[in-house]
N, C-alpha and C positions, 0 to 999 in steps of 0.2 A: 213475603217473609224470607229472611236470609237462610240459606241452607247450611246446616251444620253437619260436619263429617266426623265420624268416630273411628279412631284407628285401633286395630287389634294390636297385640303384642308383636314386636319386631323379631324376625327370625334371621339368623345369619346364614347366608348361602354362598356356596362356592361352585363354580362351573369350570371344568378343565378338560381339554383334549389331552389325554395322557400318553398318546402314541404307543399303544401296546404296553409293554413293560420295560421300555427303554430307560425311563426316568424314575423308576420306582424308588430309588434311593433319595430322590429329590422331593417328589410330591407326597409320599406317604408321611414322612416326618412333618412336612409343612401342614398337611391337613390335620394331623393329630394335634399339632400345636394350636391350630385355629379354633378347634372345638365348635365347628359349625353345626347347625341344626339340619341343614340340607346340603348334600353334595351331589352334583350332577357331573357325570364323566362320559366322555366319548372315546372311541377306539379302545374299548375294554375287552380283554379276553375273558370268556365266561369261566374258564378254569381258575381265574384269579379272584373270583367274587368272594369266596370264603375267606381268603387272605385279607381282603379289604374290609369285610364285615368285622373281622376280629381286630384288625389294626385300628379301625376308626371307632369301634364300639357302637356300630350303627346297624340298623336293618337295611338290606339292600335288595333291589330287584334288577333284572337284566332283560334286555330285548335284543335279539339277534338281528344283524343286518347282513352279514357275510361270513365267510370262512377265510382265515389267513394263516400263513405259516408262522407259528410262534417261535420255533427254532428249527433247524434243519431236520426234515423228516417228520415234524409234528405240526399238524394242522388243527386249529381250534376255532370255535365260534367267536366272532367279534361283533361288538355292537355298542349300545349305550346302556348306562346304568344310573339308577337313582338310589341314594342312601339317605336315610332320615333317622333322627334321634327319637325313635318311637314309630308306631305303625304308620304305614302308608296305605290308605284305604281307597276303595273305588279305583283300583289300578287298571289302566287300559293301555294296550299296545295298539296304537292307531297307525296302521301302515298306509302311507300315501303313495308308495311305489312298491309293488309286489306284496309278499307276505313273509311270515316267519320261515317258510320253506324256500324262498327265492334268494339266490345269491345276488348281492348288490341291491338289496331292498332299502327302503327308507322308512323310518318309523318315528313317530312321536310317542315317547314313553311318558305317561302322566298319571297323576293320582292326587288324592287329598291328604294333606298333612296339616293337622289342626284346622285352621280356617283358610288355608291356602291351597289352591289347585295349581300344582307345579308340574312342569313338563320339560323334557329335554330332547334334542334331536341332533343329528349330524347330517347336514344337507349335502346335496350333490356337488361334486367338484367340477371345475372347468379350468382350462389352461389360462395362465397369465392374468387371473382375476377378472376376466371378461365374460360376460354372459353369452351362452350359446343356446341353441334350440332345446337341448335336453334340459338345461337348467330352467328355462322358461316354462317348459311343459311340467316339470316337477314342482315348480313354485305354484303354478295354478292348482295342481292337485293338493299341495300342502295347504294353500289358503282355503280350498274347499273343505278340507277336513277341519281346519281351525275354526271356520265359520260356524260349525255345528257345536262348538264348545262355548257356552255362554260367557264364561270368565276364566282367565288363565294367566299365569306368568310363566314364560318359557325361555329357555336359554340353550346355548350350544354352539357348535362350530358350523357356521353357515357357508363356508367356502365361497363367500361373495363379499367383496369389500364395501364398506360404507361409502356412500357417495356415488355408487353405481346402481345399475338397473335392478338387480335382484334384491339387494338390501333395501332399496327404495320401495319395492313392492310391499315389504313388511312394514316400513315406516308409514306408509299411507293408511294402514289399518290398525297399527298397534303403537304403543308408546315405547320409544327407544330409551332405555335407562343407562346406557353407557355414556359417561360425560364426554362432551364434544372435544375436549383437549386431547383425547387419545386418538392418534392417527394410525396406530398399528397394534394388533394383538399377537403378532408373530414374534417369538423371542429372537432378538437380533443376533444372538450368539449360538443358540441351540438348534434353530430351525435349519433344515437341510438346504433350503433355498437361499440362505444368507439374509442380509439386511433387506427387508422389503417393507414398504409402508402400506400394509393391507390390514384394515380393521375388519376382520372376518368373523369375530366371535360376537354373539349378541345376547342381550337380555331384554326381552320385550314383554309387554303385558296389555291387557285390557284396562279400562280406567279404574277398575275397582282396587288396583294395587298401587302402592307407592314404595319407593326405595330410599335408602339412606347410605351415604358413605361408599357408593360404588366406586371401585378402583380396579385397575389391572395390576397383577403381581407377576413378574417374570422370574426366570431362573428356576422354575419348577417343572417345566416340560418344554417341548419345542414351541408351544404356544403359551401365552400368558393366561393365568387364572383370572376369572371374573370373581371378585369378592365384594360382598356388601350385605345390607340388611333389607328385608322385605316384610311388608305388612299388608293386610287387607283393610280397606277402609269401607265404612258403611254410612249411608245417609240416614 
């Protein structure tokens, strides 16, 4: 008998590395205009969370990864955040490197929004877009944690270009939802490294999820925003 799949309602999602608060005048108006259901952000200062909750009209949770200088003489917790149009349930901070008390830790922040299990992370950086031993070790830890989550759609800044070793490790186990025509997710004008063809931001899932209209939108931060719709499908 032919298998029939039923799709849940589509939810609009945005994922963006905001680079602290350097581009707040760009990305806040953009996100407000988009009226997304889910917003995932990386390089977020914890002290800005209330500002974003109010500006977006969304509930928001934060997971710390490090501490950074927000302005001269002022150090603040920095990490990843999830915002949703309604409650995010079963919230988990799954650290795959260190913990909430460790500087330069790595975390998958995830939870249930309606029928979607959504997560976001900011993966380990390496020079020149090439894999190194630290990235390899951290990817193995990340995949071990992910393997214990039955179904998920997750996004974020992977700091590893598509077409190379670290990104490929995720592609082997999860569906890559970024259209293949995109060759870079770095803003060619705003990124400090200048024009580079590094597709380092990702939107991956287990087979239970489908996406629609996924695109990259630039000029909102030093990296382009991932924007699209997501739904869970059931047999």
